[in-house]
Residue frames as a rotation matrix with the C-alpha (Angstrom) as fourth column:
MET 1
0.032 -0.993 -0.115 -102.78
-0.850 -0.088 0.519 60.03
-0.526 0.081 -0.847 -183.01
HIS 2
0.675 0.051 -0.736 -101.73
-0.586 0.643 -0.493 57.59
0.449 0.764 0.464 -185.73
PRO 3
0.945 -0.313 0.099 -99.82
0.187 0.761 0.621 54.47
-0.269 -0.569 0.777 -184.57
ASP 4
0.357 -0.834 0.420 -96.65
0.782 0.022 -0.623 55.70
0.510 0.551 0.661 -186.51
GLU 5
0.029 -0.325 0.945 -96.56
-0.150 -0.936 -0.318 58.74
0.988 -0.133 -0.076 -184.29
ILE 6
0.961 0.270 0.062 -96.71
-0.144 0.295 0.945 56.88
0.237 -0.916 0.322 -181.08
ARG 7
0.143 -0.988 0.055 -93.41
-0.404 -0.109 -0.908 57.23
0.903 0.107 -0.415 -179.15
GLU 8
-0.782 -0.276 0.559 -94.28
-0.616 0.207 -0.760 56.25
0.094 -0.939 -0.332 -175.68
LEU 9
-0.848 0.431 -0.308 -96.36
0.436 0.898 0.054 53.33
0.300 -0.089 -0.950 -174.39
ARG 10
-0.438 0.696 -0.568 -98.67
0.549 -0.294 -0.783 55.68
-0.712 -0.655 -0.253 -172.50
ASP 11
-0.672 0.219 -0.707 -99.47
-0.582 -0.746 0.323 57.41
-0.457 0.629 0.629 -175.85
ILE 12
-0.883 0.354 -0.309 -101.40
0.046 0.719 0.694 54.24
0.468 0.598 -0.651 -176.84
PRO 13
-0.061 0.936 0.347 -105.11
-0.741 -0.275 0.612 54.32
0.668 -0.220 0.711 -176.14
ASN 14
0.830 0.484 -0.278 -105.97
-0.140 0.662 0.736 52.52
0.540 -0.572 0.617 -172.91
ILE 15
0.162 -0.843 -0.512 -102.31
0.745 0.445 -0.497 52.46
0.647 -0.301 0.701 -171.57
GLY 16
0.848 0.053 0.527 -101.69
-0.270 -0.812 0.517 54.16
0.455 -0.581 -0.675 -168.29
VAL 17
0.008 -0.952 0.305 -98.80
-0.936 -0.114 -0.334 53.98
0.353 -0.283 -0.892 -165.87
ALA 18
0.145 0.057 0.988 -99.87
-0.594 0.804 0.041 50.57
-0.791 -0.592 0.150 -164.25
ILE 19
0.887 0.159 0.434 -100.15
0.178 0.750 -0.637 48.83
-0.426 0.642 0.637 -167.68
GLU 20
0.698 -0.703 -0.136 -97.09
-0.503 -0.346 -0.792 50.50
0.510 0.622 -0.595 -168.89
ARG 21
-0.091 -0.684 0.723 -95.16
-0.963 0.245 0.111 48.89
-0.254 -0.687 -0.681 -165.95
MET 22
0.360 0.205 0.910 -96.64
-0.194 0.971 -0.142 45.54
-0.913 -0.125 0.389 -166.64
LEU 23
0.993 -0.100 -0.056 -95.60
-0.033 0.218 -0.975 45.83
0.110 0.971 0.214 -170.34
PHE 24
0.313 -0.942 0.125 -92.08
-0.885 -0.337 -0.323 46.71
0.346 -0.009 -0.938 -169.22
THR 25
0.109 -0.152 0.982 -92.19
-0.751 0.634 0.182 43.60
-0.651 -0.758 -0.045 -166.92
VAL 26
0.614 0.239 0.752 -92.71
0.214 0.867 -0.450 41.41
-0.759 0.437 0.482 -170.00
GLY 27
-0.303 -0.896 0.326 -89.95
0.655 0.053 0.754 43.04
-0.692 0.441 0.571 -172.10
VAL 28
0.256 0.397 0.882 -92.12
0.907 -0.413 -0.078 45.58
0.333 0.820 -0.466 -174.05
SER 29
-0.261 -0.474 -0.841 -90.29
0.763 -0.635 0.122 48.92
-0.592 -0.610 0.527 -173.75
GLU 30
-0.779 0.105 -0.618 -91.57
-0.379 -0.864 0.332 50.88
-0.499 0.493 0.713 -176.74
PRO 31
0.145 0.973 -0.179 -94.80
-0.626 -0.050 -0.778 50.86
-0.766 0.225 0.602 -178.75
ALA 32
0.169 -0.068 -0.983 -93.33
-0.936 0.301 -0.182 49.17
0.308 0.951 -0.013 -181.82
ASP 33
-0.860 -0.497 0.114 -92.49
-0.507 0.811 -0.293 46.18
0.053 -0.310 -0.949 -179.68
LEU 34
-0.317 0.817 0.482 -96.14
-0.401 0.345 -0.848 45.33
-0.859 -0.462 0.218 -179.68
ILE 35
0.281 0.331 -0.901 -96.37
-0.955 0.004 -0.296 44.90
-0.094 0.944 0.317 -183.41
GLY 36
0.045 -0.137 -0.990 -96.67
-0.542 0.829 -0.139 41.12
0.839 0.543 -0.037 -184.26
ARG 37
-0.894 -0.320 0.313 -96.85
-0.429 0.415 -0.803 40.15
0.127 -0.852 -0.508 -180.54
ASP 38
-0.210 0.842 -0.497 -99.49
0.371 0.539 0.756 37.77
0.905 -0.026 -0.426 -179.19
PRO 39
-0.208 0.236 0.949 -101.35
-0.671 -0.741 0.037 39.49
0.712 -0.629 0.312 -176.41
TYR 40
0.888 0.456 -0.060 -102.29
-0.306 0.684 0.663 36.22
0.343 -0.570 0.746 -174.91
GLN 41
0.403 -0.784 -0.472 -98.70
0.706 0.595 -0.385 35.16
0.583 -0.177 0.793 -174.56
LEU 42
-0.442 -0.444 0.780 -97.79
-0.078 -0.847 -0.526 38.67
0.894 -0.294 0.339 -173.20
TYR 43
0.309 0.691 0.653 -100.49
-0.777 -0.213 0.593 38.13
0.549 -0.690 0.471 -170.55
ASP 44
0.905 -0.029 -0.424 -99.41
0.183 0.927 0.327 34.52
0.384 -0.374 0.844 -169.68
ARG 45
-0.063 -0.996 -0.070 -95.87
0.633 0.014 -0.774 35.77
0.772 -0.093 0.629 -169.34
LEU 46
-0.300 -0.039 0.953 -96.94
-0.551 -0.809 -0.206 38.59
0.779 -0.587 0.221 -166.94
CYS 47
0.729 0.631 0.266 -98.87
-0.584 0.371 0.722 36.11
0.356 -0.682 0.639 -164.83
SER 48
0.673 -0.583 -0.455 -95.74
0.526 0.810 -0.261 33.79
0.520 -0.064 0.852 -164.78
VAL 49
-0.261 -0.897 0.357 -93.27
0.322 -0.430 -0.844 36.55
0.910 -0.105 0.401 -163.96
THR 50
-0.233 0.323 0.917 -95.51
-0.692 -0.717 0.077 38.12
0.683 -0.617 0.390 -161.20
GLY 51
-0.961 -0.137 -0.240 -96.40
0.017 0.839 -0.544 34.69
0.276 -0.527 -0.804 -159.86
LYS 52
-0.509 0.859 -0.061 -100.10
0.143 0.015 -0.990 35.51
-0.849 -0.512 -0.130 -159.77
ARG 53
-0.326 0.560 0.762 -103.06
0.945 0.171 0.279 35.47
0.026 0.811 -0.585 -162.16
GLN 54
-0.960 -0.063 -0.273 -103.65
0.070 -0.997 -0.019 39.05
-0.271 -0.037 0.962 -163.34
ASP 55
-0.050 0.967 -0.252 -107.17
-0.142 -0.256 -0.956 40.52
-0.989 -0.012 0.150 -163.91
PRO 56
-0.130 0.036 0.991 -108.45
0.810 0.580 0.085 39.43
-0.572 0.814 -0.105 -167.22
CYS 57
0.882 0.432 -0.188 -109.08
0.310 -0.833 -0.459 43.02
-0.355 0.346 -0.868 -168.03
VAL 58
0.162 -0.910 -0.382 -105.35
-0.435 -0.413 0.800 43.44
-0.886 0.037 -0.463 -168.28
LEU 59
-0.502 -0.257 0.826 -105.45
0.537 0.656 0.530 40.87
-0.678 0.710 -0.191 -171.22
ASP 60
0.524 0.775 0.354 -108.18
0.793 -0.293 -0.534 43.06
-0.310 0.560 -0.768 -172.81
VAL 61
0.755 -0.324 -0.570 -106.04
-0.270 -0.946 0.180 46.08
-0.597 0.018 -0.802 -172.61
PHE 62
-0.380 -0.922 0.080 -102.98
-0.261 0.190 0.946 44.14
-0.887 0.338 -0.313 -174.18
ILE 63
-0.161 0.406 0.900 -105.34
0.848 0.524 -0.084 42.88
-0.505 0.749 -0.428 -177.00
ALA 64
0.810 0.579 0.090 -106.46
0.542 -0.682 -0.491 46.50
-0.223 0.447 -0.866 -177.73
ALA 65
0.438 -0.751 -0.495 -102.93
-0.470 -0.660 0.586 47.88
-0.767 -0.024 -0.641 -177.65
VAL 66
-0.563 -0.580 0.589 -101.57
0.243 0.565 0.789 45.18
-0.790 0.587 -0.177 -180.04
ALA 67
0.227 0.734 0.640 -104.61
0.901 0.090 -0.424 45.77
-0.369 0.673 -0.641 -182.35
TYR 68
0.881 0.221 -0.419 -104.04
0.165 -0.972 -0.167 49.45
-0.444 0.078 -0.892 -182.34
MET 69
0.130 -0.944 -0.302 -100.34
-0.485 -0.326 0.811 49.28
-0.865 0.041 -0.500 -183.01
GLU 70
-0.645 -0.233 0.728 -100.91
0.454 0.650 0.610 46.89
-0.615 0.724 -0.314 -185.87
GLY 71
-0.986 0.095 0.134 -103.10
0.053 -0.592 0.804 49.56
0.156 0.800 0.579 -187.52
GLY 72
-0.329 0.930 -0.165 -106.55
0.866 0.367 0.341 48.99
0.378 -0.031 -0.925 -185.99
PRO 73
0.001 0.282 0.959 -108.68
0.053 -0.958 0.282 51.78
0.999 0.051 -0.016 -184.76
ALA 74
-0.913 -0.292 0.287 -108.51
-0.246 -0.170 -0.954 53.14
0.327 -0.941 0.083 -181.28
ARG 75
0.102 0.960 -0.261 -111.04
-0.131 0.273 0.953 51.30
0.986 -0.063 0.154 -179.27
LYS 76
0.251 0.051 0.967 -111.88
-0.935 -0.245 0.255 51.00
0.250 -0.968 -0.014 -175.61
TRP 77
-0.728 -0.685 -0.016 -110.41
-0.670 0.717 -0.192 48.08
0.143 -0.129 -0.981 -173.93
TRP 78
-0.446 0.641 0.624 -113.73
-0.325 0.534 -0.781 46.58
-0.834 -0.551 -0.030 -172.81
GLU 79
0.389 0.510 -0.767 -114.67
-0.880 -0.042 -0.474 46.28
-0.274 0.859 0.432 -176.50
PHE 80
-0.177 -0.565 -0.806 -112.36
-0.740 0.616 -0.270 43.27
0.649 0.548 -0.527 -176.54
THR 81
-0.375 0.117 0.920 -113.92
-0.821 0.420 -0.388 41.36
-0.431 -0.900 -0.061 -173.65
GLN 82
0.630 0.749 0.207 -116.05
-0.547 0.616 -0.567 39.26
-0.552 0.244 0.798 -175.78
GLU 83
0.524 -0.569 -0.634 -113.16
-0.599 0.283 -0.749 38.45
0.606 0.772 -0.193 -178.19
ARG 84
-0.497 -0.794 0.351 -111.00
-0.812 0.282 -0.511 37.45
0.307 -0.539 -0.785 -175.18
LYS 85
-0.116 0.460 0.880 -113.74
-0.697 0.593 -0.402 35.16
-0.707 -0.661 0.251 -173.80
ARG 86
0.849 0.459 -0.261 -114.38
-0.492 0.506 -0.708 33.55
-0.193 0.730 0.656 -177.16
GLN 87
0.268 -0.867 -0.421 -110.58
-0.669 0.147 -0.729 33.03
0.693 0.477 -0.540 -177.66
LEU 88
-0.558 -0.506 0.657 -109.99
-0.829 0.310 -0.465 31.50
0.032 -0.805 -0.593 -174.22
ALA 89
0.278 0.733 0.621 -113.06
-0.631 0.627 -0.457 29.23
-0.724 -0.264 0.637 -174.52
ALA 90
0.807 -0.050 -0.589 -111.68
-0.525 0.398 -0.752 28.00
0.272 0.916 0.295 -177.91
ARG 91
-0.085 -0.992 0.094 -108.31
-0.800 0.011 -0.600 27.37
0.594 -0.126 -0.794 -176.34
GLN 92
-0.472 -0.007 0.882 -109.80
-0.798 0.428 -0.424 25.35
-0.375 -0.904 -0.208 -173.50
SER 93
0.624 0.738 0.256 -111.91
-0.522 0.638 -0.566 23.18
-0.581 0.220 0.784 -175.82
ARG 94
0.344 -0.491 -0.800 -108.83
-0.837 0.226 -0.499 21.99
0.426 0.841 -0.333 -177.75
């Protein structure tokens, strides 16, 4: 399915019921809401709203979903793990 054809969050690769609920929690109600969003900010907001640190794999899924909706290929969420680790390490060293 092409990103332009996606109508429901669960139609995005890697998004299931639990992640959909998390996205709703941070104000993402439709797939187009992900375009231009920073997945790291979405993750931080989710952690803040829920009052607990979420599994880092959730961030990988957010990265995958944003990348897909912005025109990237459908990829498994775990393919973004190394990118996440590099980005977080770079942010900590600032």
